[in-house]
VMD Tcl script that builds the backbone (N, CA, C; Angstrom):
set m [mol new atoms 429]
animate dup $m
set s [atomselect $m all]
$s set {name element resname resid chain x y z} {
  {N N MET 1 A -15.807 -27.471 23.860}
  {CA C MET 1 A -15.550 -28.861 24.126}
  {C C MET 1 A -16.787 -29.506 24.766}
  {N N ILE 2 A -17.397 -28.813 25.699}
  {CA C ILE 2 A -18.574 -29.348 26.373}
  {C C ILE 2 A -19.718 -29.549 25.377}
  {N N ASP 3 A -19.909 -28.586 24.465}
  {CA C ASP 3 A -20.947 -28.741 23.434}
  {C C ASP 3 A -20.723 -30.027 22.641}
  {N N PHE 4 A -19.482 -30.276 22.277}
  {CA C PHE 4 A -19.180 -31.474 21.498}
  {C C PHE 4 A -19.479 -32.735 22.295}
  {N N LEU 5 A -19.130 -32.747 23.568}
  {CA C LEU 5 A -19.356 -33.937 24.386}
  {C C LEU 5 A -20.838 -34.273 24.517}
  {N N TYR 6 A -21.683 -33.252 24.530}
  {CA C TYR 6 A -23.126 -33.483 24.650}
  {C C TYR 6 A -23.833 -33.592 23.299}
  {N N CYS 7 A -23.403 -32.824 22.321}
  {CA C CYS 7 A -24.131 -32.721 21.048}
  {C C CYS 7 A -23.374 -33.274 19.849}
  {N N LEU 8 A -22.115 -33.653 20.046}
  {CA C LEU 8 A -21.239 -34.113 18.966}
  {C C LEU 8 A -21.030 -33.046 17.893}
  {N N ASP 9 A -21.105 -31.790 18.302}
  {CA C ASP 9 A -20.838 -30.660 17.420}
  {C C ASP 9 A -20.562 -29.442 18.295}
  {N N TYR 10 A -20.034 -28.394 17.701}
  {CA C TYR 10 A -19.826 -27.127 18.392}
  {C C TYR 10 A -19.950 -26.011 17.373}
  {N N ASP 11 A -20.268 -24.821 17.853}
  {CA C ASP 11 A -20.446 -23.668 16.984}
  {C C ASP 11 A -19.098 -22.987 16.774}
  {N N ASP 12 A -18.637 -22.956 15.540}
  {CA C ASP 12 A -17.367 -22.281 15.247}
  {C C ASP 12 A -17.589 -20.850 14.740}
  {N N HIS 13 A -18.802 -20.370 14.788}
  {CA C HIS 13 A -19.167 -18.992 14.425}
  {C C HIS 13 A -18.813 -18.657 12.976}
  {N N ARG 14 A -18.874 -19.634 12.109}
  {CA C ARG 14 A -18.510 -19.414 10.710}
  {C C ARG 14 A -19.440 -18.457 9.981}
  {N N LEU 15 A -20.665 -18.312 10.466}
  {CA C LEU 15 A -21.613 -17.425 9.795}
  {C C LEU 15 A -21.721 -16.054 10.454}
  {N N ASP 16 A -21.003 -15.826 11.554}
  {CA C ASP 16 A -20.988 -14.509 12.188}
  {C C ASP 16 A -20.261 -13.535 11.281}
  {N N THR 17 A -20.746 -12.311 11.200}
  {CA C THR 17 A -20.096 -11.323 10.348}
  {C C THR 17 A -19.243 -10.336 11.140}
  {N N LYS 18 A -19.254 -10.414 12.456}
  {CA C LYS 18 A -18.406 -9.518 13.253}
  {C C LYS 18 A -16.949 -9.869 13.003}
  {N N GLY 19 A -16.127 -8.836 12.878}
  {CA C GLY 19 A -14.706 -9.046 12.666}
  {C C GLY 19 A -14.324 -9.312 11.223}
  {N N GLN 20 A -15.294 -9.282 10.322}
  {CA C GLN 20 A -15.019 -9.494 8.916}
  {C C GLN 20 A -14.656 -8.171 8.245}
  {N N PRO 21 A -13.995 -8.219 7.099}
  {CA C PRO 21 A -13.685 -6.997 6.375}
  {C C PRO 21 A -14.960 -6.278 5.970}
  {N N PRO 22 A -14.916 -4.961 5.829}
  {CA C PRO 22 A -16.097 -4.226 5.394}
  {C C PRO 22 A -16.529 -4.645 3.998}
  {N N ALA 23 A -17.788 -4.371 3.689}
  {CA C ALA 23 A -18.342 -4.793 2.409}
  {C C ALA 23 A -17.803 -3.997 1.227}
  {N N SER 24 A -17.098 -2.914 1.475}
  {CA C SER 24 A -16.530 -2.157 0.368}
  {C C SER 24 A -15.042 -1.992 0.590}
  {N N GLY 25 A -14.325 -1.755 -0.470}
  {CA C GLY 25 A -12.888 -1.559 -0.358}
  {C C GLY 25 A -12.160 -2.365 -1.417}
  {N N PRO 26 A -10.835 -2.306 -1.415}
  {CA C PRO 26 A -10.069 -2.958 -2.467}
  {C C PRO 26 A -10.165 -4.478 -2.449}
  {N N HIS 27 A -10.518 -5.072 -1.303}
  {CA C HIS 27 A -10.554 -6.518 -1.227}
  {C C HIS 27 A -11.713 -7.135 -1.994}
  {N N ASN 28 A -12.708 -6.345 -2.374}
  {CA C ASN 28 A -13.811 -6.928 -3.133}
  {C C ASN 28 A -14.157 -6.144 -4.391}
  {N N SER 29 A -13.217 -5.352 -4.866}
  {CA C SER 29 A -13.489 -4.618 -6.097}
  {C C SER 29 A -13.372 -5.557 -7.290}
  {N N ILE 30 A -14.091 -5.240 -8.354}
  {CA C ILE 30 A -14.050 -6.058 -9.558}
  {C C ILE 30 A -12.754 -5.757 -10.291}
  {N N PRO 31 A -11.992 -6.788 -10.630}
  {CA C PRO 31 A -10.727 -6.566 -11.314}
  {C C PRO 31 A -10.937 -5.952 -12.692}
  {N N PRO 32 A -9.954 -5.189 -13.181}
  {CA C PRO 32 A -10.076 -4.575 -14.501}
  {C C PRO 32 A -10.032 -5.625 -15.603}
  {N N PRO 33 A -10.602 -5.308 -16.769}
  {CA C PRO 33 A -10.568 -6.258 -17.883}
  {C C PRO 33 A -9.133 -6.522 -18.332}
  {N N VAL 34 A -8.926 -7.687 -18.909}
  {CA C VAL 34 A -7.618 -8.052 -19.444}
  {C C VAL 34 A -7.330 -7.171 -20.646}
  {N N GLN 35 A -6.140 -6.566 -20.669}
  {CA C GLN 35 A -5.759 -5.714 -21.791}
  {C C GLN 35 A -5.472 -6.579 -23.013}
  {N N GLY 36 A -5.963 -6.163 -24.146}
  {CA C GLY 36 A -5.722 -6.869 -25.392}
  {C C GLY 36 A -6.655 -8.053 -25.598}
  {N N GLY 37 A -7.475 -8.340 -24.625}
  {CA C GLY 37 A -8.413 -9.456 -24.746}
  {C C GLY 37 A -9.818 -8.932 -24.911}
  {N N THR 38 A -10.760 -9.764 -24.689}
  {CA C THR 38 A -12.149 -9.346 -24.781}
  {C C THR 38 A -12.529 -8.533 -23.554}
  {N N ASP 39 A -13.288 -7.470 -23.754}
  {CA C ASP 39 A -13.664 -6.589 -22.646}
  {C C ASP 39 A -14.643 -7.235 -21.690}
  {N N SER 40 A -15.262 -8.327 -22.067}
  {CA C SER 40 A -16.258 -8.939 -21.193}
  {C C SER 40 A -15.653 -9.887 -20.164}
  {N N ILE 41 A -14.358 -10.201 -20.275}
  {CA C ILE 41 A -13.718 -11.115 -19.332}
  {C C ILE 41 A -12.782 -10.313 -18.432}
  {N N PRO 42 A -13.117 -10.189 -17.139}
  {CA C PRO 42 A -12.240 -9.435 -16.245}
  {C C PRO 42 A -10.995 -10.238 -15.889}
  {N N ALA 43 A -9.903 -9.512 -15.614}
  {CA C ALA 43 A -8.678 -10.157 -15.136}
  {C C ALA 43 A -8.935 -10.618 -13.712}
  {N N VAL 44 A -8.537 -11.831 -13.404}
  {CA C VAL 44 A -8.768 -12.378 -12.070}
  {C C VAL 44 A -7.464 -12.934 -11.538}
  {N N ASP 45 A -7.102 -12.507 -10.337}
  {CA C ASP 45 A -5.953 -13.122 -9.703}
  {C C ASP 45 A -6.421 -13.766 -8.401}
  {N N GLU 46 A -5.723 -14.828 -7.975}
  {CA C GLU 46 A -6.166 -15.626 -6.829}
  {C C GLU 46 A -6.330 -14.805 -5.559}
  {N N ALA 47 A -5.443 -13.872 -5.306}
  {CA C ALA 47 A -5.505 -13.092 -4.070}
  {C C ALA 47 A -6.781 -12.270 -4.005}
  {N N THR 48 A -7.161 -11.660 -5.115}
  {CA C THR 48 A -8.375 -10.847 -5.136}
  {C C THR 48 A -9.598 -11.713 -4.892}
  {N N VAL 49 A -9.663 -12.855 -5.542}
  {CA C VAL 49 A -10.807 -13.739 -5.396}
  {C C VAL 49 A -10.923 -14.221 -3.960}
  {N N ALA 50 A -9.819 -14.645 -3.353}
  {CA C ALA 50 A -9.870 -15.208 -2.004}
  {C C ALA 50 A -10.216 -14.169 -0.953}
  {N N GLU 51 A -9.901 -12.905 -1.187}
  {CA C GLU 51 A -10.172 -11.886 -0.188}
  {C C GLU 51 A -11.576 -11.316 -0.292}
  {N N GLN 52 A -12.329 -11.680 -1.316}
  {CA C GLN 52 A -13.682 -11.189 -1.432}
  {C C GLN 52 A -14.537 -11.800 -0.338}
  {N N PRO 53 A -15.531 -11.070 0.152}
  {CA C PRO 53 A -16.409 -11.620 1.189}
  {C C PRO 53 A -17.061 -12.913 0.713}
  {N N THR 54 A -17.047 -13.908 1.569}
  {CA C THR 54 A -17.558 -15.222 1.200}
  {C C THR 54 A -18.791 -15.606 1.996}
  {N N GLY 55 A -19.131 -14.816 3.004}
  {CA C GLY 55 A -20.218 -15.199 3.888}
  {C C GLY 55 A -19.737 -16.042 5.047}
  {N N LEU 56 A -18.468 -16.453 5.011}
  {CA C LEU 56 A -17.886 -17.223 6.101}
  {C C LEU 56 A -16.944 -16.339 6.908}
  {N N ASN 57 A -16.975 -16.519 8.199}
  {CA C ASN 57 A -16.142 -15.745 9.107}
  {C C ASN 57 A -14.790 -16.430 9.241}
  {N N SER 58 A -13.734 -15.777 8.802}
  {CA C SER 58 A -12.408 -16.376 8.862}
  {C C SER 58 A -11.949 -16.622 10.291}
  {N N VAL 59 A -12.527 -15.936 11.264}
  {CA C VAL 59 A -12.175 -16.142 12.668}
  {C C VAL 59 A -12.520 -17.573 13.098}
  {N N SER 60 A -13.423 -18.226 12.383}
  {CA C SER 60 A -13.743 -19.607 12.729}
  {C C SER 60 A -12.540 -20.532 12.546}
  {N N LEU 61 A -11.579 -20.131 11.697}
  {CA C LEU 61 A -10.336 -20.895 11.603}
  {C C LEU 61 A -9.632 -20.928 12.966}
  {N N LEU 62 A -9.623 -19.793 13.647}
  {CA C LEU 62 A -8.997 -19.722 14.974}
  {C C LEU 62 A -9.761 -20.570 15.983}
  {N N ILE 63 A -11.078 -20.515 15.926}
  {CA C ILE 63 A -11.899 -21.303 16.852}
  {C C ILE 63 A -11.640 -22.789 16.648}
  {N N ASN 64 A -11.592 -23.220 15.406}
  {CA C ASN 64 A -11.344 -24.636 15.123}
  {C C ASN 64 A -9.923 -25.047 15.498}
  {N N ALA 65 A -8.948 -24.176 15.288}
  {CA C ALA 65 A -7.571 -24.484 15.684}
  {C C ALA 65 A -7.460 -24.595 17.206}
  {N N LYS 66 A -8.094 -23.681 17.920}
  {CA C LYS 66 A -8.059 -23.727 19.389}
  {C C LYS 66 A -8.802 -24.949 19.913}
  {N N THR 67 A -9.892 -25.312 19.274}
  {CA C THR 67 A -10.627 -26.520 19.661}
  {C C THR 67 A -9.748 -27.752 19.460}
  {N N TYR 68 A -9.015 -27.772 18.357}
  {CA C TYR 68 A -8.088 -28.870 18.076}
  {C C TYR 68 A -7.036 -28.978 19.180}
  {N N ILE 69 A -6.500 -27.847 19.595}
  {CA C ILE 69 A -5.475 -27.831 20.643}
  {C C ILE 69 A -6.044 -28.341 21.969}
  {N N ILE 70 A -7.254 -27.901 22.311}
  {CA C ILE 70 A -7.905 -28.359 23.543}
  {C C ILE 70 A -8.188 -29.864 23.466}
  {N N ALA 71 A -8.677 -30.328 22.321}
  {CA C ALA 71 A -8.957 -31.751 22.140}
  {C C ALA 71 A -7.682 -32.575 22.291}
  {N N ASP 72 A -6.581 -32.049 21.800}
  {CA C ASP 72 A -5.305 -32.733 21.946}
  {C C ASP 72 A -4.901 -32.797 23.423}
  {N N LYS 73 A -5.072 -31.709 24.126}
  {CA C LYS 73 A -4.712 -31.647 25.545}
  {C C LYS 73 A -5.493 -32.676 26.364}
  {N N TYR 74 A -6.782 -32.819 26.062}
  {CA C TYR 74 A -7.634 -33.733 26.820}
  {C C TYR 74 A -7.795 -35.097 26.142}
  {N N ASP 75 A -7.018 -35.323 25.086}
  {CA C ASP 75 A -6.982 -36.607 24.393}
  {C C ASP 75 A -8.376 -37.063 23.925}
  {N N ILE 76 A -9.092 -36.150 23.261}
  {CA C ILE 76 A -10.414 -36.464 22.693}
  {C C ILE 76 A -10.237 -36.524 21.175}
  {N N HIS 77 A -9.860 -37.704 20.698}
  {CA C HIS 77 A -9.505 -37.867 19.287}
  {C C HIS 77 A -10.664 -37.513 18.346}
  {N N SER 78 A -11.877 -37.890 18.695}
  {CA C SER 78 A -13.016 -37.585 17.813}
  {C C SER 78 A -13.242 -36.080 17.693}
  {N N LEU 79 A -12.975 -35.326 18.750}
  {CA C LEU 79 A -13.083 -33.868 18.680}
  {C C LEU 79 A -11.975 -33.288 17.808}
  {N N LYS 80 A -10.786 -33.839 17.897}
  {CA C LYS 80 A -9.698 -33.396 17.015}
  {C C LYS 80 A -10.083 -33.597 15.554}
  {N N GLU 81 A -10.628 -34.765 15.244}
  {CA C GLU 81 A -11.031 -35.050 13.863}
  {C C GLU 81 A -12.124 -34.095 13.399}
  {N N TRP 82 A -13.090 -33.804 14.287}
  {CA C TRP 82 A -14.182 -32.903 13.933}
  {C C TRP 82 A -13.659 -31.480 13.731}
  {N N ALA 83 A -12.708 -31.054 14.556}
  {CA C ALA 83 A -12.111 -29.719 14.406}
  {C C ALA 83 A -11.390 -29.605 13.063}
  {N N VAL 84 A -10.706 -30.660 12.651}
  {CA C VAL 84 A -10.026 -30.661 11.347}
  {C C VAL 84 A -11.052 -30.580 10.223}
  {N N THR 85 A -12.128 -31.336 10.327}
  {CA C THR 85 A -13.177 -31.306 9.303}
  {C C THR 85 A -13.764 -29.908 9.171}
  {N N LYS 86 A -14.097 -29.296 10.289}
  {CA C LYS 86 A -14.689 -27.958 10.261}
  {C C LYS 86 A -13.674 -26.925 9.765}
  {N N TYR 87 A -12.415 -27.065 10.150}
  {CA C TYR 87 A -11.351 -26.175 9.694}
  {C C TYR 87 A -11.253 -26.231 8.165}
  {N N LYS 88 A -11.249 -27.445 7.612}
  {CA C LYS 88 A -11.156 -27.612 6.159}
  {C C LYS 88 A -12.326 -26.949 5.436}
  {N N GLU 89 A -13.534 -27.094 5.981}
  {CA C GLU 89 A -14.721 -26.513 5.349}
  {C C GLU 89 A -14.604 -24.997 5.225}
  {N N VAL 90 A -14.112 -24.352 6.260}
  {CA C VAL 90 A -13.996 -22.899 6.262}
  {C C VAL 90 A -12.764 -22.449 5.480}
  {N N LEU 91 A -11.716 -23.262 5.517}
  {CA C LEU 91 A -10.456 -22.906 4.867}
  {C C LEU 91 A -10.599 -22.709 3.362}
  {N N LEU 92 A -11.487 -23.444 2.747}
  {CA C LEU 92 A -11.681 -23.326 1.299}
  {C C LEU 92 A -11.941 -21.891 0.864}
  {N N ALA 93 A -12.655 -21.129 1.684}
  {CA C ALA 93 A -13.027 -19.763 1.311}
  {C C ALA 93 A -12.260 -18.695 2.083}
  {N N THR 94 A -11.482 -19.073 3.090}
  {CA C THR 94 A -10.861 -18.057 3.955}
  {C C THR 94 A -9.346 -18.210 4.082}
  {N N TRP 95 A -8.724 -18.938 3.182}
  {CA C TRP 95 A -7.289 -19.192 3.301}
  {C C TRP 95 A -6.444 -17.918 3.189}
  {N N ASN 96 A -6.907 -16.926 2.474}
  {CA C ASN 96 A -6.120 -15.703 2.296}
  {C C ASN 96 A -6.549 -14.668 3.337}
  {N N SER 97 A -6.361 -15.015 4.610}
  {CA C SER 97 A -6.770 -14.130 5.693}
  {C C SER 97 A -5.731 -14.158 6.806}
  {N N THR 98 A -5.773 -13.133 7.614}
  {CA C THR 98 A -4.906 -13.081 8.790}
  {C C THR 98 A -5.217 -14.247 9.720}
  {N N SER 99 A -6.469 -14.650 9.783}
  {CA C SER 99 A -6.863 -15.757 10.654}
  {C C SER 99 A -6.199 -17.068 10.249}
  {N N PHE 100 A -5.993 -17.295 8.954}
  {CA C PHE 100 A -5.301 -18.503 8.511}
  {C C PHE 100 A -3.875 -18.516 9.034}
  {N N VAL 101 A -3.190 -17.410 8.892}
  {CA C VAL 101 A -1.805 -17.325 9.349}
  {C C VAL 101 A -1.737 -17.488 10.863}
  {N N GLU 102 A -2.636 -16.835 11.571}
  {CA C GLU 102 A -2.657 -16.930 13.031}
  {C C GLU 102 A -2.993 -18.352 13.486}
  {N N SER 103 A -3.917 -19.010 12.804}
  {CA C SER 103 A -4.262 -20.388 13.183}
  {C C SER 103 A -3.083 -21.327 12.939}
  {N N ALA 104 A -2.355 -21.105 11.861}
  {CA C ALA 104 A -1.153 -21.912 11.595}
  {C C ALA 104 A -0.127 -21.716 12.712}
  {N N ARG 105 A 0.062 -20.467 13.129}
  {CA C ARG 105 A 0.999 -20.187 14.216}
  {C C ARG 105 A 0.568 -20.901 15.490}
  {N N LEU 106 A -0.721 -20.828 15.817}
  {CA C LEU 106 A -1.235 -21.501 17.014}
  {C C LEU 106 A -0.973 -23.004 16.972}
  {N N ILE 107 A -1.260 -23.628 15.857}
  {CA C ILE 107 A -1.080 -25.074 15.734}
  {C C ILE 107 A 0.392 -25.450 15.869}
  {N N TYR 108 A 1.261 -24.720 15.216}
  {CA C TYR 108 A 2.684 -25.065 15.275}
  {C C TYR 108 A 3.308 -24.773 16.635}
  {N N GLU 109 A 2.773 -23.819 17.365}
  {CA C GLU 109 A 3.323 -23.504 18.680}
  {C C GLU 109 A 2.724 -24.350 19.799}
  {N N ASN 110 A 1.547 -24.943 19.590}
  {CA C ASN 110 A 0.837 -25.600 20.680}
  {C C ASN 110 A 0.566 -27.084 20.475}
  {N N THR 111 A 1.124 -27.675 19.447}
  {CA C THR 111 A 0.990 -29.120 19.256}
  {C C THR 111 A 2.375 -29.723 19.063}
  {N N LEU 112 A 2.463 -31.012 19.319}
  {CA C LEU 112 A 3.733 -31.714 19.157}
  {C C LEU 112 A 4.084 -31.846 17.679}
  {N N ASP 113 A 5.377 -31.927 17.397}
  {CA C ASP 113 A 5.837 -32.032 16.012}
  {C C ASP 113 A 5.269 -33.247 15.291}
  {N N ASP 114 A 5.040 -34.342 16.010}
  {CA C ASP 114 A 4.534 -35.540 15.356}
  {C C ASP 114 A 3.009 -35.564 15.233}
  {N N ASP 115 A 2.324 -34.523 15.703}
  {CA C ASP 115 A 0.879 -34.388 15.529}
  {C C ASP 115 A 0.645 -33.700 14.191}
  {N N ARG 116 A 0.400 -34.487 13.158}
  {CA C ARG 116 A 0.389 -33.977 11.788}
  {C C ARG 116 A -1.007 -33.708 11.219}
  {N N MET 117 A -2.057 -34.090 11.924}
  {CA C MET 117 A -3.401 -34.050 11.340}
  {C C MET 117 A -3.762 -32.666 10.787}
  {N N LEU 118 A -3.720 -31.638 11.587}
  {CA C LEU 118 A -4.072 -30.298 11.119}
  {C C LEU 118 A -2.891 -29.626 10.427}
  {N N ARG 119 A -1.691 -29.971 10.801}
  {CA C ARG 119 A -0.507 -29.411 10.137}
  {C C ARG 119 A -0.505 -29.748 8.650}
  {N N GLU 120 A -0.886 -30.970 8.304}
  {CA C GLU 120 A -0.926 -31.372 6.891}
  {C C GLU 120 A -1.931 -30.543 6.095}
  {N N VAL 121 A -3.056 -30.231 6.710}
  {CA C VAL 121 A -4.072 -29.394 6.054}
  {C C VAL 121 A -3.497 -28.003 5.786}
  {N N ILE 122 A -2.827 -27.450 6.781}
  {CA C ILE 122 A -2.230 -26.116 6.662}
  {C C ILE 122 A -1.146 -26.110 5.589}
  {N N ILE 123 A -0.280 -27.108 5.607}
  {CA C ILE 123 A 0.804 -27.207 4.623}
  {C C ILE 123 A 0.234 -27.317 3.214}
  {N N GLN 124 A -0.780 -28.155 3.045}
  {CA C GLN 124 A -1.377 -28.355 1.724}
  {C C GLN 124 A -1.950 -27.049 1.168}
  {N N LYS 125 A -2.738 -26.331 1.989}
  {CA C LYS 125 A -3.357 -25.094 1.511}
  {C C LYS 125 A -2.309 -24.019 1.261}
  {N N ALA 126 A -1.305 -23.935 2.116}
  {CA C ALA 126 A -0.241 -22.941 1.914}
  {C C ALA 126 A 0.541 -23.233 0.637}
  {N N SER 127 A 0.822 -24.510 0.370}
  {CA C SER 127 A 1.568 -24.839 -0.843}
  {C C SER 127 A 0.751 -24.598 -2.108}
  {N N GLU 128 A -0.565 -24.774 -2.028}
  {CA C GLU 128 A -1.435 -24.498 -3.182}
  {C C GLU 128 A -1.493 -23.012 -3.507}
  {N N ASN 129 A -1.289 -22.165 -2.504}
  {CA C ASN 129 A -1.482 -20.719 -2.668}
  {C C ASN 129 A -0.253 -19.923 -2.255}
  {N N VAL 130 A 0.910 -20.497 -2.460}
  {CA C VAL 130 A 2.144 -19.902 -1.958}
  {C C VAL 130 A 2.395 -18.498 -2.530}
  {N N LYS 131 A 2.093 -18.275 -3.793}
  {CA C LYS 131 A 2.348 -16.958 -4.396}
  {C C LYS 131 A 1.537 -15.861 -3.705}
  {N N ALA 132 A 0.268 -16.119 -3.504}
  {CA C ALA 132 A -0.588 -15.120 -2.852}
  {C C ALA 132 A -0.196 -14.934 -1.391}
  {N N LEU 133 A 0.147 -16.021 -0.713}
  {CA C LEU 133 A 0.485 -15.927 0.710}
  {C C LEU 133 A 1.818 -15.221 0.942}
  {N N PHE 134 A 2.761 -15.345 0.012}
  {CA C PHE 134 A 4.029 -14.632 0.172}
  {C C PHE 134 A 3.843 -13.120 0.084}
  {N N GLY 135 A 2.718 -12.682 -0.448}
  {CA C GLY 135 A 2.400 -11.264 -0.471}
  {C C GLY 135 A 1.866 -10.750 0.868}
  {N N ARG 136 A 1.601 -11.649 1.778}
  {CA C ARG 136 A 1.098 -11.292 3.110}
  {C C ARG 136 A 2.288 -11.242 4.074}
  {N N GLY 137 A 2.520 -10.082 4.636}
  {CA C GLY 137 A 3.655 -9.903 5.545}
  {C C GLY 137 A 3.622 -10.843 6.729}
  {N N GLU 138 A 2.444 -11.075 7.308}
  {CA C GLU 138 A 2.356 -11.940 8.491}
  {C C GLU 138 A 2.670 -13.395 8.143}
  {N N PHE 139 A 2.407 -13.816 6.908}
  {CA C PHE 139 A 2.757 -15.172 6.506}
  {C C PHE 139 A 4.271 -15.324 6.378}
  {N N VAL 140 A 4.904 -14.341 5.786}
  {CA C VAL 140 A 6.361 -14.369 5.640}
  {C C VAL 140 A 7.023 -14.377 7.015}
  {N N GLU 141 A 6.491 -13.600 7.963}
  {CA C GLU 141 A 7.036 -13.574 9.314}
  {C C GLU 141 A 6.888 -14.926 10.000}
  {N N LEU 142 A 5.805 -15.634 9.712}
  {CA C LEU 142 A 5.557 -16.942 10.308}
  {C C LEU 142 A 6.640 -17.940 9.902}
  {N N LEU 143 A 7.110 -17.823 8.662}
  {CA C LEU 143 A 8.130 -18.753 8.181}
  {C C LEU 143 A 9.424 -18.513 8.929}
}
mol reanalyze $m
mol bondsrecalc $m
mol representation Tube
mol addrep $m
């Protein structure tokens, strides 16, 4: 919050790689080719694509959500707007992560029901990717 008051920005650690999934494993394997189709086109499903390393740290979703909550507490509307902007930028590549679900939980537990700014962003992304998110146990528990 102090960084924003002096610099009109804050570091959400989106480029930090600590806490990210390892570079190898099932989350970034190349999907098998489509059966009966051309061998040069791999089968792609949304969950696999979203879980591949993007270079963005999904934990920044939590930082932006917490910044939003603090901005709401201290009634700094411009900081709330900036937190939403930064959240959206990272969300494009990190929506299929534990951090997305945790940030949604934080927002719904720590903001008033009529505070819709970040809630609308969360609802929109969840509705766009509902099939993949229902495969995540922590998302189902959140509902």
